[in-house]
C-alpha positions as CSV (number, residue, x, y, z in Angstrom):
1,X,-91.3,-35.4,23.6
2,X,-89.3,-38.3,24.8
3,X,-90.6,-40.2,27.9
4,X,-88.8,-38.2,31.0
5,X,-88.5,-41.9,33.4
6,X,-85.6,-43.2,30.3
7,X,-83.6,-40.4,31.4
8,X,-82.8,-41.8,35.3
9,X,-83.3,-38.5,36.9
10,X,-81.9,-38.5,40.3
11,X,-82.0,-35.2,42.6
12,X,-78.9,-34.4,43.8
13,X,-78.4,-35.8,47.1
14,X,-81.3,-33.2,48.4
15,X,-84.9,-33.6,49.1
16,X,-86.9,-33.7,46.0
17,X,-88.2,-30.2,45.0
18,X,-91.8,-29.6,44.0
19,X,-92.3,-28.5,40.6
20,X,-92.0,-24.7,40.4
21,X,-95.4,-22.6,40.5
22,X,-96.5,-20.0,38.3
23,X,-94.7,-17.6,40.4
24,X,-91.5,-18.4,40.2
25,X,-91.7,-19.5,36.4
26,X,-92.8,-16.0,35.8
27,X,-90.3,-14.3,37.9
28,X,-88.0,-16.4,35.4
29,X,-89.6,-15.2,32.2
30,X,-89.6,-11.5,33.4
31,X,-86.0,-11.5,34.3
32,X,-84.7,-12.9,30.8
33,X,-87.7,-11.1,28.9
34,X,-88.8,-14.3,26.7
35,X,-91.1,-17.2,28.1
36,X,-89.6,-20.6,28.5
37,X,-90.3,-23.2,26.2
38,X,-92.9,-25.5,26.7
39,X,-90.5,-28.7,26.5
40,X,-88.5,-27.3,29.2
41,X,-91.5,-26.1,31.3
42,X,-92.4,-30.2,31.0
43,X,-89.2,-31.5,31.7
44,X,-88.9,-28.9,35.2
45,X,-92.6,-30.6,36.1
46,X,-91.4,-33.8,36.0
47,X,-87.9,-33.3,37.5
48,X,-87.1,-29.9,38.9
49,X,-83.1,-30.2,39.3
50,X,-81.8,-32.9,39.2
51,X,-79.0,-35.2,37.9
52,X,-80.0,-38.0,34.8
53,X,-78.6,-41.1,34.3
54,X,-78.3,-40.5,31.3
55,X,-75.8,-38.1,30.8
56,X,-73.8,-38.4,28.2
57,X,-74.0,-36.3,24.6
58,X,-71.6,-35.5,21.6
59,X,-71.2,-32.4,19.7
60,X,-69.9,-32.4,16.3
61,X,-68.4,-29.7,14.7
62,X,-65.4,-28.4,12.4
63,X,-63.3,-30.3,15.3
64,X,-65.0,-33.5,15.0
65,X,-66.9,-35.1,17.4
66,X,-66.2,-34.1,21.4
67,X,-68.2,-36.1,24.0
68,X,-69.7,-34.1,27.3
69,X,-71.3,-35.3,30.4
70,X,-74.0,-33.4,32.5
71,X,-73.4,-33.3,36.0
72,X,-76.9,-31.6,37.3
73,X,-79.9,-29.8,35.9
74,X,-80.5,-26.5,37.6
75,X,-84.2,-25.8,39.2
76,X,-86.6,-23.4,39.9
77,X,-87.7,-22.6,42.9
78,X,-86.7,-18.6,43.8
79,X,-89.6,-16.4,44.3
80,X,-87.4,-13.5,43.9
81,X,-84.0,-12.6,42.7
82,X,-82.7,-12.8,46.2
83,X,-81.8,-16.5,46.2
84,X,-78.5,-18.0,48.3
85,X,-79.0,-21.1,46.0
86,X,-76.1,-21.8,43.7
87,X,-78.3,-24.7,41.7
88,X,-80.9,-22.4,40.8
89,X,-81.3,-21.0,37.6
90,X,-82.1,-17.1,39.0
91,X,-78.8,-17.2,41.2
92,X,-76.8,-18.8,38.3
93,X,-78.9,-16.1,35.7
94,X,-78.1,-12.9,38.7
95,X,-74.4,-14.2,39.2
96,X,-73.1,-15.1,35.6
97,X,-71.4,-13.6,33.5
98,X,-72.5,-9.8,32.4
99,X,-71.5,-10.4,28.8
100,X,-73.8,-12.8,28.0
101,X,-76.9,-11.5,26.8
102,X,-80.4,-11.7,29.1
103,X,-82.1,-14.1,27.0
104,X,-79.5,-17.1,27.5
105,X,-80.6,-18.9,30.0
106,X,-78.9,-21.5,32.3
107,X,-79.8,-24.7,32.5
108,X,-77.0,-27.4,33.8
109,X,-73.8,-27.6,34.2
110,X,-70.9,-30.5,33.1
111,X,-68.9,-31.8,36.2
112,X,-65.9,-29.4,34.9
113,X,-68.1,-26.5,35.5
114,X,-68.9,-25.7,31.9
115,X,-72.3,-24.3,31.3
116,X,-75.2,-25.4,29.3
117,X,-77.3,-22.8,28.4
118,X,-80.7,-22.3,26.7
119,X,-80.4,-19.6,24.3
120,X,-83.8,-17.6,23.5
121,X,-82.6,-14.5,21.5
122,X,-83.8,-14.3,18.4
123,X,-80.6,-16.1,16.5
124,X,-80.6,-18.5,19.0
125,X,-84.4,-19.4,19.0
126,X,-84.3,-22.3,22.0
127,X,-81.1,-23.9,20.7
128,X,-79.2,-25.4,23.5
129,X,-75.6,-24.4,23.4
130,X,-72.4,-25.5,26.1
131,X,-69.9,-22.8,27.0
132,X,-66.5,-24.4,27.5
133,X,-64.1,-23.0,29.9
134,X,-60.4,-22.6,28.2
135,X,-59.6,-23.9,25.1
136,X,-59.9,-27.5,24.7
137,X,-56.7,-29.4,23.1
138,X,-58.5,-30.7,20.4
139,X,-58.7,-26.5,19.2
140,X,-55.3,-25.5,19.8
141,X,-53.8,-24.0,17.8
142,X,-56.6,-22.5,16.0
143,X,-57.9,-19.8,18.8
144,X,-56.3,-18.2,21.4
145,X,-55.3,-19.8,24.3
146,X,-57.8,-18.0,27.0
147,X,-60.7,-18.3,24.9
148,X,-64.1,-19.9,26.3
149,X,-66.0,-21.7,23.3
150,X,-69.4,-21.8,22.6
151,X,-70.7,-24.8,21.3
152,X,-73.8,-25.4,19.7
153,X,-75.2,-28.5,21.1
154,X,-78.8,-29.2,19.5
155,X,-81.8,-27.2,18.0
156,X,-83.9,-27.0,20.9
157,X,-84.2,-28.4,25.0
158,X,-86.4,-31.2,23.4
159,X,-83.4,-32.3,21.0
160,X,-81.1,-31.6,23.9
161,X,-83.1,-34.7,25.6
162,X,-82.8,-36.8,23.4
163,X,-78.9,-36.9,22.7
164,X,-78.6,-38.0,26.4
165,X,-77.5,-41.8,26.5
166,X,-75.2,-43.8,28.5
167,X,-71.7,-42.4,28.9
168,X,-70.1,-45.2,26.0
169,X,-67.5,-47.5,27.7
170,X,-63.6,-46.7,26.8
171,X,-61.8,-49.3,24.8
């Protein structure tokens, strides 16, 4: 796994949160009905809710290569499903789109409000996907205008972390 110090992880303008407890992890795993990947748990134990300095990643798909930013990773701190903290995994999960399968877990967001998920379904097998709200310009004309895209990002959380770099300077 990548050296997590390389990512330049910073708190998001609040006190540093302690790593999630076994009880908090168990709550999330009970809600989703699946264990969380070890690489994701290692990350949370290192930095439980943070913004990476290396925040840029690219995705290549049928429309070409496109860049995205990670604004922040959600934290795990809820002891019950009655949390009111919108930067918390459980809150995002409980208040998210009811059409998203239970085994898809919100882990981060972009500066534009798009969500980054761990897909723990049998088909997803731990991959990371991004749900882009609204049809991006590069896909217009190929899909209906009100379409949200689910974009494959990486085969695992560990591979996702390996993609993160500093945003390149525009030429």
